[in-house]
OpenMM code with the backbone's topology and positions (N, CA, C; nanometers):
from openmm import Vec3, app, unit

residues = "MET LYS LYS GLN ASP ILE CYS VAL ASP TYR GLU GLY HIS GLN MET THR LEU PHE VAL GLU LYS GLU ASP GLY SER TYR GLY PRO VAL GLN THR GLY SER TYR LEU VAL LYS ASN PHE LEU SER GLU TYR TRP LYS ILE MET GLU HIS PHE HIS SER LYS LEU PHE ASP GLN LEU ILE HIS ASN GLU ILE SER PRO ILE ALA TYR TYR ILE ILE LEU ARG ASP MET ALA PRO ALA ASP VAL ALA SER ARG ILE GLY ILE SER THR ALA LEU VAL LYS LYS HIS MET LYS PRO GLU HIS PHE LYS SER MET LYS ILE GLU ILE ALA LYS GLN TYR ALA GLU ILE PHE GLY ILE PRO VAL SER ASN LEU PHE GLN ILE SER LYS LYS SER VAL THR GLY PHE ILE ASP PRO SER TYR PHE LYS GLN ASP ASN THR ASP ASN PRO PHE ILE VAL THR ILE GLU".split()
positions = [
    Vec3(0.6079, 8.3890, -3.6836),
    Vec3(0.6405, 8.5041, -3.6388),
    Vec3(0.7030, 8.5785, -3.7252),
    Vec3(0.7217, 8.7006, -3.7138),
    Vec3(0.7486, 8.8074, -3.7998),
    Vec3(0.9103, 8.8923, -3.7279),
    Vec3(0.9326, 8.9261, -3.8576),
    Vec3(1.0797, 9.0028, -3.7828),
    Vec3(1.0859, 9.0514, -3.6828),
    Vec3(0.9595, 9.1736, -3.6835),
    Vec3(0.9502, 9.2916, -3.6108),
    Vec3(0.9019, 9.2554, -3.4823),
    Vec3(0.8505, 9.1054, -3.4592),
    Vec3(0.8146, 9.0429, -3.3327),
    Vec3(0.9494, 9.0019, -3.2563),
    Vec3(1.0783, 8.9784, -3.3132),
    Vec3(1.1755, 8.9015, -3.2420),
    Vec3(1.2891, 8.9827, -3.2262),
    Vec3(1.3010, 9.0884, -3.2914),
    Vec3(1.4052, 9.1747, -3.2962),
    Vec3(1.4499, 9.2337, -3.1114),
    Vec3(1.5341, 9.2177, -3.0609),
    Vec3(1.5891, 9.2409, -2.9350),
    Vec3(1.7365, 9.3097, -2.9433),
    Vec3(1.7392, 9.4296, -2.9022),
    Vec3(1.8776, 9.4732, -2.8799),
    Vec3(1.9402, 9.4302, -2.7540),
    Vec3(2.0373, 9.3390, -2.7780),
    Vec3(2.1284, 9.2905, -2.6856),
    Vec3(2.2445, 9.2443, -2.7807),
    Vec3(2.3693, 9.3217, -2.7920),
    Vec3(2.4821, 9.2574, -2.8064),
    Vec3(2.5550, 9.1293, -2.7073),
    Vec3(2.5107, 9.0948, -2.6205),
    Vec3(2.5865, 9.0429, -2.5195),
    Vec3(2.5620, 8.8971, -2.5656),
    Vec3(2.4379, 8.8697, -2.6237),
    Vec3(2.4011, 8.7558, -2.6539),
    Vec3(2.3385, 8.7383, -2.7910),
    Vec3(2.3935, 8.6926, -2.8794),
    Vec3(2.3327, 8.7061, -3.0392),
    Vec3(2.2589, 8.5691, -3.0849),
    Vec3(2.1828, 8.5199, -3.1398),
    Vec3(2.1361, 8.4325, -3.1723),
    Vec3(2.0601, 8.4412, -3.3347),
    Vec3(2.0482, 8.3201, -3.4067),
    Vec3(1.9573, 8.3288, -3.5507),
    Vec3(1.8214, 8.2855, -3.5203),
    Vec3(1.7502, 8.3373, -3.5797),
    Vec3(1.6108, 8.2695, -3.5619),
    Vec3(1.5572, 8.2936, -3.7214),
    Vec3(1.4806, 8.1828, -3.7608),
    Vec3(1.4118, 8.1923, -3.8974),
    Vec3(1.3035, 8.2245, -3.8854),
    Vec3(1.2133, 8.3668, -3.9431),
    Vec3(1.1048, 8.4605, -3.9297),
    Vec3(1.0689, 8.4819, -4.0618),
    Vec3(0.9358, 8.5099, -4.0690),
    Vec3(0.8997, 8.5884, -4.1908),
    Vec3(0.9056, 8.7101, -4.2029),
    Vec3(0.9858, 8.7721, -4.3075),
    Vec3(1.0415, 8.8925, -4.3482),
    Vec3(0.9425, 8.9832, -4.4066),
    Vec3(0.9439, 9.1176, -4.4151),
    Vec3(0.8472, 9.1787, -4.5167),
    Vec3(0.8114, 9.1557, -4.5966),
    Vec3(0.8982, 9.0622, -4.6868),
    Vec3(0.8267, 9.0285, -4.8540),
    Vec3(0.7618, 8.8934, -4.8229),
    Vec3(0.7295, 8.8374, -4.7413),
    Vec3(0.6693, 8.6998, -4.7423),
    Vec3(0.7261, 8.5862, -4.7266),
    Vec3(0.8765, 8.6155, -4.7176),
    Vec3(0.9810, 8.5269, -4.7386),
    Vec3(1.0242, 8.4684, -4.5763),
    Vec3(1.0830, 8.3589, -4.5721),
    Vec3(1.0999, 8.2999, -4.4694),
    Vec3(1.2794, 8.2940, -4.4685),
    Vec3(1.3239, 8.3463, -4.3390),
    Vec3(1.4679, 8.3082, -4.3707),
    Vec3(1.5478, 8.3790, -4.2043),
    Vec3(1.6831, 8.3756, -4.2160),
    Vec3(1.7553, 8.4043, -4.0762),
    Vec3(1.7537, 8.5293, -4.0453),
    Vec3(1.7532, 8.5759, -3.9519),
    Vec3(1.7669, 8.6795, -3.8787),
    Vec3(1.8294, 8.6975, -3.7792),
    Vec3(1.9487, 8.7750, -3.7437),
    Vec3(2.0238, 8.7899, -3.6027),
    Vec3(1.9539, 8.8924, -3.5202),
    Vec3(1.9562, 8.7980, -3.4029),
    Vec3(1.9143, 8.9090, -3.3255),
    Vec3(1.9315, 8.8924, -3.1513),
    Vec3(1.9283, 8.9787, -3.0686),
    Vec3(1.9822, 8.9445, -2.9279),
    Vec3(1.8572, 8.8591, -2.8558),
    Vec3(1.8970, 8.7915, -2.7322),
    Vec3(1.8090, 8.7273, -2.6709),
    Vec3(1.7123, 8.7981, -2.5655),
    Vec3(1.6144, 8.7802, -2.5680),
    Vec3(1.4899, 8.8096, -2.4938),
    Vec3(1.5239, 8.7982, -2.3327),
    Vec3(1.5853, 8.6413, -2.3376),
    Vec3(1.5580, 8.6072, -2.2138),
    Vec3(1.6890, 8.6526, -2.1585),
    Vec3(1.7837, 8.6463, -2.1986),
    Vec3(1.9367, 8.6782, -2.1709),
    Vec3(1.9225, 8.8132, -2.1285),
    Vec3(1.8725, 8.9316, -2.2034),
    Vec3(1.8541, 9.0663, -2.2008),
    Vec3(1.7897, 9.1060, -2.0489),
    Vec3(1.6493, 9.0368, -2.0414),
    Vec3(1.5390, 9.0494, -1.9246),
    Vec3(1.5828, 8.9680, -1.8111),
    Vec3(1.6637, 8.8322, -1.8325),
    Vec3(1.6344, 8.7532, -1.6914),
    Vec3(1.7449, 8.7375, -1.6272),
    Vec3(1.8648, 8.7156, -1.7180),
    Vec3(2.0077, 8.6043, -1.6700),
    Vec3(2.0250, 8.6702, -1.5649),
    Vec3(2.0499, 8.8000, -1.5245),
    Vec3(2.1365, 8.8685, -1.4325),
    Vec3(2.0223, 8.7962, -1.2977),
    Vec3(1.9028, 8.7777, -1.3023),
    Vec3(1.8118, 8.7524, -1.2106),
    Vec3(1.8398, 8.6068, -1.1789),
    Vec3(1.8409, 8.5074, -1.2680),
    Vec3(1.8863, 8.3875, -1.2668),
    Vec3(2.0193, 8.3398, -1.1990),
    Vec3(2.1130, 8.4326, -1.2154),
    Vec3(2.2344, 8.4110, -1.1091),
    Vec3(2.2268, 8.4730, -0.9726),
    Vec3(2.1609, 8.5496, -0.9878),
    Vec3(2.1240, 8.5889, -0.8469),
    Vec3(2.0623, 8.4663, -0.7506),
    Vec3(1.9460, 8.4501, -0.8302),
    Vec3(1.9058, 8.3026, -0.7566),
    Vec3(1.9710, 8.1830, -0.7803),
    Vec3(2.0608, 8.1733, -0.8150),
    Vec3(2.1533, 8.0321, -0.8000),
    Vec3(2.2561, 8.1144, -0.7476),
    Vec3(2.2989, 8.1636, -0.7183),
    Vec3(2.4045, 8.2422, -0.6258),
    Vec3(2.3122, 8.2253, -0.4842),
    Vec3(2.2206, 8.2139, -0.4888),
    Vec3(2.1365, 8.2291, -0.3098),
    Vec3(2.0960, 8.0857, -0.2875),
    Vec3(2.0955, 7.9983, -0.4322),
    Vec3(2.0354, 7.8524, -0.3738),
    Vec3(2.1703, 7.7618, -0.3519),
    Vec3(2.2587, 7.7775, -0.4237),
    Vec3(2.4094, 7.7214, -0.3887),
    Vec3(2.4638, 7.7650, -0.2593),
    Vec3(2.4397, 7.9201, -0.1967),
    Vec3(2.4950, 7.9384, -0.0691),
    Vec3(2.3949, 7.8994, 0.0396),
    Vec3(2.2811, 7.8556, 0.0225),
    Vec3(2.1967, 7.7982, 0.1313),
    Vec3(2.2524, 7.6430, 0.1059),
    Vec3(2.2410, 7.5736, -0.0007),
    Vec3(2.3450, 7.4417, -0.0058),
    Vec3(2.4435, 7.4021, 0.0703),
    Vec3(2.5140, 7.5144, 0.0841),
    Vec3(2.6924, 7.5194, 0.1181),
    Vec3(2.6350, 7.5263, 0.2810),
    Vec3(2.5916, 7.6375, 0.3342),
    Vec3(2.5417, 7.6344, 0.4711),
    Vec3(2.4664, 7.5277, 0.5431),
    Vec3(2.3920, 7.4489, 0.4371),
    Vec3(2.3410, 7.3142, 0.4935),
    Vec3(2.4255, 7.2304, 0.5327),
    Vec3(2.5376, 7.2075, 0.4508),
    Vec3(2.6392, 7.1451, 0.3984),
    Vec3(2.7634, 7.1560, 0.5319),
    Vec3(2.7787, 7.2721, 0.5710),
    Vec3(2.8647, 7.3060, 0.6788),
    Vec3(2.8124, 7.2953, 0.7929),
    Vec3(2.6873, 7.3414, 0.8318),
    Vec3(2.6347, 7.3036, 0.9600),
    Vec3(2.5578, 7.1647, 0.9966),
    Vec3(2.6222, 7.0556, 0.8867),
    Vec3(2.5893, 6.9184, 0.8980),
    Vec3(2.4259, 6.9152, 0.9000),
    Vec3(2.3625, 6.9518, 0.8288),
    Vec3(2.2516, 6.9303, 0.7825),
    Vec3(2.2230, 6.8464, 0.6896),
    Vec3(2.3127, 6.8293, 0.5963),
    Vec3(2.3005, 6.7119, 0.4887),
    Vec3(2.4351, 6.6764, 0.4167),
    Vec3(2.4569, 6.5706, 0.4128),
    Vec3(2.6111, 6.5068, 0.3878),
    Vec3(2.6144, 6.5191, 0.2681),
    Vec3(2.7730, 6.5626, 0.2273),
    Vec3(2.8330, 6.5660, 0.0927),
    Vec3(2.7617, 6.4797, -0.0490),
    Vec3(2.6995, 6.3548, 0.0229),
    Vec3(2.6397, 6.3154, -0.1082),
    Vec3(2.4935, 6.4007, -0.1297),
    Vec3(2.4223, 6.4033, -0.0329),
    Vec3(2.3154, 6.4954, -0.0550),
    Vec3(2.3410, 6.6756, -0.1491),
    Vec3(2.4401, 6.6932, -0.1169),
    Vec3(2.5045, 6.8253, -0.1803),
    Vec3(2.5237, 6.8016, -0.3117),
    Vec3(2.6110, 6.6914, -0.3195),
    Vec3(2.5898, 6.6855, -0.5093),
    Vec3(2.5420, 6.6152, -0.5691),
    Vec3(2.4419, 6.5620, -0.5049),
    Vec3(2.3011, 6.4914, -0.5573),
    Vec3(2.2081, 6.5926, -0.6347),
    Vec3(2.1899, 6.6875, -0.5094),
    Vec3(2.1354, 6.8437, -0.5385),
    Vec3(2.1960, 6.9144, -0.6260),
    Vec3(2.3214, 6.9647, -0.6065),
    Vec3(2.4123, 7.0593, -0.6797),
    Vec3(2.3903, 6.9605, -0.8518),
    Vec3(2.3937, 6.8501, -0.8682),
    Vec3(2.4011, 6.8058, -0.9772),
    Vec3(2.2782, 6.7909, -1.0673),
    Vec3(2.1889, 6.8119, -0.9641),
    Vec3(2.0192, 6.7904, -1.0082),
    Vec3(2.0039, 6.6391, -1.0578),
    Vec3(2.0400, 6.5565, -0.9882),
    Vec3(1.9891, 6.4306, -1.0177),
    Vec3(1.9054, 6.3820, -0.8786),
    Vec3(1.8588, 6.2576, -0.9323),
    Vec3(1.7921, 6.1695, -0.8506),
    Vec3(1.8447, 6.0867, -0.7559),
    Vec3(1.7987, 6.0259, -0.6192),
    Vec3(1.8647, 5.9304, -0.5611),
    Vec3(1.8503, 5.8052, -0.6217),
    Vec3(1.7295, 5.7670, -0.7239),
    Vec3(1.7208, 5.6636, -0.7509),
    Vec3(1.8011, 5.6355, -0.8858),
    Vec3(1.8155, 5.7498, -0.9338),
    Vec3(1.9573, 5.7013, -1.0611),
    Vec3(2.0966, 5.6930, -1.0253),
    Vec3(2.1427, 5.7491, -0.8757),
    Vec3(2.2795, 5.7564, -0.8322),
    Vec3(2.2644, 5.6184, -0.8236),
    Vec3(2.1611, 5.5694, -0.7576),
    Vec3(2.1407, 5.4064, -0.6701),
    Vec3(2.1866, 5.3174, -0.7889),
    Vec3(2.1146, 5.3238, -0.9069),
    Vec3(2.0556, 5.2368, -0.9959),
    Vec3(2.2589, 5.2772, -1.0775),
    Vec3(2.3319, 5.3609, -1.0836),
    Vec3(2.4751, 5.3683, -1.1191),
    Vec3(2.5488, 5.2906, -1.0335),
    Vec3(2.5516, 5.2797, -0.9271),
    Vec3(2.6409, 5.2438, -0.8162),
    Vec3(2.5833, 5.1282, -0.7910),
    Vec3(2.4440, 5.0653, -0.8199),
    Vec3(2.4297, 4.9098, -0.8150),
    Vec3(2.3821, 4.8997, -0.6701),
    Vec3(2.3214, 4.9895, -0.5961),
    Vec3(2.2900, 4.9815, -0.4191),
    Vec3(2.1278, 5.0188, -0.4477),
    Vec3(2.0945, 4.9764, -0.3509),
    Vec3(1.9362, 5.0369, -0.3190),
    Vec3(1.9128, 5.2187, -0.2907),
    Vec3(1.7773, 5.2649, -0.3370),
    Vec3(1.7514, 5.3922, -0.3412),
    Vec3(1.7594, 5.4111, -0.1900),
    Vec3(1.7113, 5.3583, -0.0702),
    Vec3(1.7340, 5.3557, 0.0590),
    Vec3(1.8579, 5.3977, 0.0845),
    Vec3(1.9344, 5.3369, 0.0366),
    Vec3(2.0641, 5.3510, 0.0949),
    Vec3(2.1437, 5.4538, 0.0645),
    Vec3(2.0977, 5.4896, -0.0536),
    Vec3(2.1403, 5.6462, -0.0912),
    Vec3(2.0941, 5.7660, -0.0303),
    Vec3(1.9564, 5.7676, -0.0001),
    Vec3(1.8754, 5.8364, 0.0788),
    Vec3(1.9104, 5.8404, 0.2476),
    Vec3(1.9616, 5.7188, 0.2550),
    Vec3(2.0510, 5.6916, 0.4316),
    Vec3(2.1919, 5.7905, 0.4015),
    Vec3(2.2442, 5.7399, 0.3013),
    Vec3(2.3839, 5.7864, 0.2816),
    Vec3(2.3114, 6.0184, 0.2640),
    Vec3(2.2733, 6.0434, 0.2213),
    Vec3(2.2091, 6.1718, 0.2342),
    Vec3(2.2367, 6.2250, 0.3621),
    Vec3(2.1888, 6.1511, 0.4756),
    Vec3(2.2055, 6.2201, 0.6039),
    Vec3(2.3266, 6.1933, 0.6488),
    Vec3(2.3875, 6.3374, 0.7323),
    Vec3(2.5306, 6.3184, 0.8322),
    Vec3(2.5525, 6.2087, 0.8831),
    Vec3(2.4551, 6.1832, 0.9764),
    Vec3(2.4996, 6.0764, 1.0784),
    Vec3(2.4979, 5.9140, 1.0027),
    Vec3(2.4987, 5.9131, 0.8715),
    Vec3(2.5108, 5.7740, 0.7993),
    Vec3(2.6290, 5.7768, 0.7166),
    Vec3(2.6520, 5.8825, 0.6358),
    Vec3(2.7521, 5.9389, 0.5567),
    Vec3(2.8751, 5.8856, 0.6364),
    Vec3(2.9112, 5.9045, 0.7576),
    Vec3(3.0185, 5.8629, 0.8284),
    Vec3(3.0495, 5.7371, 0.8267),
    Vec3(2.9609, 5.6641, 0.8111),
    Vec3(2.9882, 5.4844, 0.8352),
    Vec3(2.9803, 5.4568, 0.6845),
    Vec3(2.9439, 5.5050, 0.5915),
    Vec3(3.0009, 5.4765, 0.4448),
    Vec3(3.1034, 5.3990, 0.4297),
    Vec3(3.1017, 5.2881, 0.3517),
    Vec3(3.2168, 5.2337, 0.3182),
    Vec3(3.2771, 5.2862, 0.2255),
    Vec3(3.4720, 5.3260, 0.2032),
    Vec3(3.5372, 5.3891, 0.1103),
    Vec3(3.5090, 5.3697, -0.0575),
    Vec3(3.4837, 5.2521, -0.0380),
    Vec3(3.4732, 5.2235, -0.1989),
    Vec3(3.3116, 5.2682, -0.2781),
    Vec3(3.2277, 5.2564, -0.1599),
    Vec3(3.1093, 5.3150, -0.2113),
    Vec3(3.1438, 5.4735, -0.2260),
    Vec3(3.2035, 5.5348, -0.1290),
    Vec3(3.2282, 5.6797, -0.1640),
    Vec3(3.3025, 5.6784, -0.2830),
    Vec3(3.4183, 5.6154, -0.3364),
    Vec3(3.4871, 5.6485, -0.4659),
    Vec3(3.4074, 5.5803, -0.5792),
    Vec3(3.3001, 5.4950, -0.5740),
    Vec3(3.1744, 5.5248, -0.6608),
    Vec3(3.1003, 5.6302, -0.6809),
    Vec3(3.0626, 5.6894, -0.5726),
    Vec3(2.9920, 5.8356, -0.5330),
    Vec3(3.0689, 5.9414, -0.6361),
    Vec3(3.1830, 5.9621, -0.5938),
    Vec3(3.2583, 6.0262, -0.6545),
    Vec3(3.2687, 6.0467, -0.8173),
    Vec3(3.2982, 5.9117, -0.8729),
    Vec3(3.3036, 5.9003, -1.0078),
    Vec3(3.1673, 5.9043, -1.0933),
    Vec3(3.0548, 5.9063, -0.9830),
    Vec3(2.9003, 5.9688, -1.0644),
    Vec3(2.9063, 6.0977, -1.0552),
    Vec3(2.9423, 6.1678, -0.9403),
    Vec3(2.9836, 6.3347, -0.9390),
    Vec3(3.0609, 6.3971, -1.0137),
    Vec3(3.1891, 6.3220, -1.0922),
    Vec3(3.2667, 6.3623, -1.1589),
    Vec3(3.3764, 6.4490, -1.0931),
    Vec3(3.4132, 6.3568, -0.9513),
    Vec3(3.4822, 6.4867, -0.8546),
    Vec3(3.5942, 6.3423, -0.8138),
    Vec3(3.6663, 6.3933, -0.7518),
    Vec3(3.7838, 6.3051, -0.6380),
    Vec3(3.7067, 6.2803, -0.5171),
    Vec3(3.7107, 6.1593, -0.4740),
    Vec3(3.6875, 6.1152, -0.3724),
    Vec3(3.6946, 6.2205, -0.2420),
    Vec3(3.8293, 6.3013, -0.2650),
    Vec3(3.8736, 6.4246, -0.1964),
    Vec3(3.7740, 6.5163, -0.1327),
    Vec3(3.7139, 6.5228, -0.2836),
    Vec3(3.5927, 6.6581, -0.2584),
    Vec3(3.4760, 6.6113, -0.1894),
    Vec3(3.4791, 6.4814, -0.1421),
    Vec3(3.3236, 6.4941, -0.0641),
    Vec3(3.3499, 6.5023, 0.0767),
    Vec3(3.4999, 6.5433, 0.1110),
    Vec3(3.5457, 6.5812, 0.2549),
    Vec3(3.6134, 6.7035, 0.2489),
    Vec3(3.5964, 6.8051, 0.1506),
    Vec3(3.6314, 6.9044, 0.1454),
    Vec3(3.5941, 7.0016, 0.0649),
    Vec3(3.5550, 7.1166, 0.1044),
    Vec3(3.4772, 7.2418, -0.0174),
    Vec3(3.5577, 7.3655, 0.0152),
    Vec3(3.5922, 7.4559, -0.1231),
    Vec3(3.5988, 7.5654, -0.0940),
    Vec3(3.4894, 7.6534, -0.1117),
    Vec3(3.5415, 7.7552, 0.0036),
    Vec3(3.4203, 7.8694, 0.0612),
    Vec3(3.3942, 7.9659, -0.1077),
    Vec3(3.5497, 7.9641, -0.2062),
    Vec3(3.4881, 8.0175, -0.3086),
    Vec3(3.3950, 7.9788, -0.3705),
    Vec3(3.3523, 7.8338, -0.4218),
    Vec3(3.2951, 7.7736, -0.4849),
    Vec3(3.1412, 7.8575, -0.4396),
    Vec3(3.1197, 7.9114, -0.3480),
    Vec3(2.9847, 7.9335, -0.3099),
    Vec3(2.9796, 8.0878, -0.3408),
    Vec3(3.0888, 8.1702, -0.3268),
    Vec3(3.0872, 8.3093, -0.3642),
    Vec3(3.1133, 8.3660, -0.4677),
    Vec3(3.2045, 8.2875, -0.5218),
    Vec3(3.2434, 8.3078, -0.6645),
    Vec3(3.1481, 8.1790, -0.7498),
    Vec3(3.0439, 8.1115, -0.7042),
    Vec3(2.9600, 8.0397, -0.7997),
    Vec3(3.0511, 7.9705, -0.8909),
    Vec3(3.1314, 7.8740, -0.8064),
    Vec3(3.2187, 7.7644, -0.9127),
    Vec3(3.1856, 7.6616, -0.8552),
    Vec3(3.2002, 7.6001, -0.9506),
    Vec3(3.1194, 7.4492, -0.9415),
    Vec3(3.2885, 7.4037, -0.8544),
    Vec3(3.2378, 7.3208, -0.7453),
    Vec3(3.3347, 7.2342, -0.6653),
    Vec3(3.4335, 7.1754, -0.7652),
    Vec3(3.3673, 7.0812, -0.8225),
    Vec3(3.4343, 6.9873, -0.8943),
    Vec3(3.6155, 7.0381, -1.0132),
    Vec3(3.5647, 7.1747, -1.0331),
    Vec3(3.6498, 7.2476, -1.1340),
    Vec3(3.7695, 7.2701, -1.0587),
    Vec3(3.8227, 7.2304, -0.9421),
    Vec3(3.9181, 7.2662, -0.8724),
    Vec3(4.0415, 7.1878, -0.9216),
    Vec3(4.1654, 7.2387, -0.9283),
    Vec3(4.2749, 7.1339, -1.0100),
    Vec3(4.3367, 7.0372, -0.9296),
    Vec3(4.2787, 6.9291, -0.9249),
    Vec3(4.3358, 6.8414, -0.8867),
    Vec3(4.3690, 6.7513, -0.9745),
    Vec3(4.4812, 6.6463, -0.9507),
    Vec3(4.5418, 6.5659, -1.0520),
    Vec3(4.5744, 6.4149, -0.9681),
    Vec3(4.4950, 6.3085, -1.0115),
    Vec3(4.5077, 6.1824, -0.9791),
    Vec3(4.5947, 6.1320, -1.0110),
    Vec3(4.6243, 6.0490, -0.9003),
    Vec3(4.7738, 5.9203, -0.8583),
    Vec3(4.7335, 5.7986, -0.8846),
    Vec3(4.7982, 5.7369, -0.8865),
    Vec3(4.7609, 5.5969, -0.8773),
    Vec3(4.7043, 5.5323, -0.8001),
    Vec3(4.7243, 5.5844, -0.6741),
    Vec3(4.6613, 5.5649, -0.5787),
    Vec3(4.4816, 5.6088, -0.5891),
    Vec3(4.3598, 5.5393, -0.5944),
    Vec3(4.2310, 5.6279, -0.6242),
    Vec3(4.1517, 5.6802, -0.5676),
    Vec3(4.2408, 5.6520, -0.4312),
    Vec3(4.1639, 5.7464, -0.2777),
    Vec3(4.2624, 5.8753, -0.2672),
    Vec3(4.3759, 5.9270, -0.3215),
    Vec3(4.4384, 6.0282, -0.3410),
    Vec3(4.4824, 6.0924, -0.4625),
    Vec3(4.4800, 6.2552, -0.4277),
    Vec3(4.4744, 6.3695, -0.5426),
    Vec3(4.5890, 6.4188, -0.5207),
    Vec3(4.6836, 6.4918, -0.6147),
    Vec3(4.7776, 6.5885, -0.5654),
    Vec3(4.7255, 6.7270, -0.6190),
    Vec3(4.6884, 6.8254, -0.5528),
    Vec3(4.6693, 6.9736, -0.5808),
    Vec3(4.7643, 7.0791, -0.5672),
    Vec3(4.7555, 7.1779, -0.6380),
    Vec3(4.9010, 7.2649, -0.6338),
    Vec3(4.8279, 7.3983, -0.5913),
] * unit.nanometer
topology = app.Topology()
chain = topology.addChain("A")
for resn in residues:
    res = topology.addResidue(resn, chain)
    for name in ("N", "CA", "C"):
        topology.addAtom(name, app.Element.getBySymbol(name[0]), res)
């Protein structure tokens, strides 16, 4: 690839590429990112719409919090099942609201650990996580000695 083929005028995201220069040598050239310049804003719109639809499914009891976090984290039920040590069929069952409510709290704690969230986030969600496109696991919560209780500010 030649230098003139890769130069993109975009200050927001710079990167270094190694290209063939005019004199035939190879070396680093700093340029803007073509993808970021042309497609990043569209990507964020698509992701915001995706999270909004997922949030709506959760609050309208179409999916359980387990399904919400599996989809949000781009995980597979089989992967989650192997980490917890339960069957894939049971994880798929917990992804349905009618089965989530009968799940043992110890299993809920294991799901929360896999998703990187406090257990309480399986039972609550902020509207800001959708409108502000914030990952719901980033809310400030402090663990206590009780593994099922967190404190919030």
